[in-house]
N, C-alpha and C positions, 0 to 999 in steps of 0.2 A: 225898183225899190229893194227887192230882195238881194240884188247884187251889191248895192251900196252898203247894206247892212253887213254882208259877208266881207267886203273889203275893209270896212271900219273895224270889224271884229278881228280880222287878220292883222291889221296894223296895231291894234291894242295888244294882241298876244305877242307879236314880235317885239314890242317894246318891253315886255316883261322878261325877256331872256337875259341870263346873267352876262352874256358877252356884250350887251349894250349898256351895262351898268356904268362902266367907266366913261362911255361917251356922253351920258346924261349928266354926270357929276362934274362940278367945277370946284366944290369945296368938300374936303374930308373933315367931318366934324367930330368923329369918334372912332374908336378902334374897330367897331363893326363896319363902318364905311371903308376904313383902310383895308381890312381883310377882304371885303367884297371887290374893291377896286384892284387890289393885288391879284386876286384870283382871276378876275375877268381879263386882266392884261397879260400876266405872266403865264397862266395856264393855257392861253389860246395858242401860243407858239411852242410847238414841240419839235425838238431836234430829231433828225432822221439820219440815214446813212449818207445822204447827199447834201443836207443843210444843217448847220448848227445855229442855234438861237441863243442869245444872251439877253436876259432881262435885267436891267439895272434900275435902281431907284435910289433917290437921295433927297435930303432936305437941306435947305439953307435959307437964310434971310435974303440972300442975293439970288435973283432969278437965274442969271447966267451960271453962277457957281453950282446951283442945284442941277442944272442940265449937264454941266461938264462932269460933275462927280457921278451922275447916273450913267453917262456914256462910258466913263472909265470903268465903272463896275461891270457893265455889260461886256466890255472888251476883255476884262480879266476873266469872266466866266467862260467866254469862248476860248481864250488863250489857254486856260487851265485844261480844257478838254483836248486841245490840239497838242500841247507840248508840256508835259509835267512829269515829275517823278516824286516818289515818296521815299524818304530815307528814314529808316527805323533803327533804333539802337536800344537794346535791352540789356540790363544788368541784374544779376541775381547774386546776393551774398547770403551765405549760411554760416553762422557762428555757433560754436558750442563751447560752453564752459560749465564747470561744476556748480556754480552759483545760480545762473539764470537758465540753464538748460540750453535748448536750441532756439536761436532767433533767426528769423529770415527777413531779408530786405529785398524788395523788387522795385526796379525803376524802369520806365519805358519813355523814350523820347521819339516822337514822330515829327518830321518836317516835310512840308509840301513845297517843292520848288517849281517855279514856272520858268522855263528857259525862254530865250528870246524868240518871239513869234512875230511874224509879219502878218498883220491884219489889214493890209491896204485895200482889199477888195470887198470889204463889208458894206452893207447898206442898211440904213435906218428904216425899219418897217413900221415902227410905232414911236411917236413922240408926243407926250402930253404932260402938261404941268398943272397941278392942282394947288389950292390954298389949304394949308393945314395948320391950325393954331397960330396964325399970323406968319407962317413960313411958307415957302414954296416947296412942294413935293413933286419931283419930276420923275417920270417913267420914260425910259428909252429902251426899245428892243431892237437889237441888230441881228441881221441875217448874214451868215457867212457860208458861201458855197464851198464844199469840199471837192477838191480835184481827185477823182478816182481813176 
């Protein structure tokens, strides 16, 4: 009897962990649910020197479109890590006249470019779709092995 109580207590405690939150939910009913599901899915997969993870999420009234957009977002995150560049351009103008004194203008323009990346060897490690306000919210996490 003692062992049965310990097993039941262990099962109850394991069901309280935040990593199981997304497994239990099928409907996201408010922003709190969204944040908990997002944390339990995306924070579970951390990139390392050998593996990159991309967590994509998307909503749509169409089930397949939600999944497709989430997969594309996950691929973009991994591609951005593999092959990107940032182009930055800065301009500074200083004008002086006797009427207004000195005026300064500063502008900065940053652009992030993702170059062509081949992600043919990724694998989907998490794929689940929830219902949120009459729409489908899909989460897809992909894993990509880095050749070192």
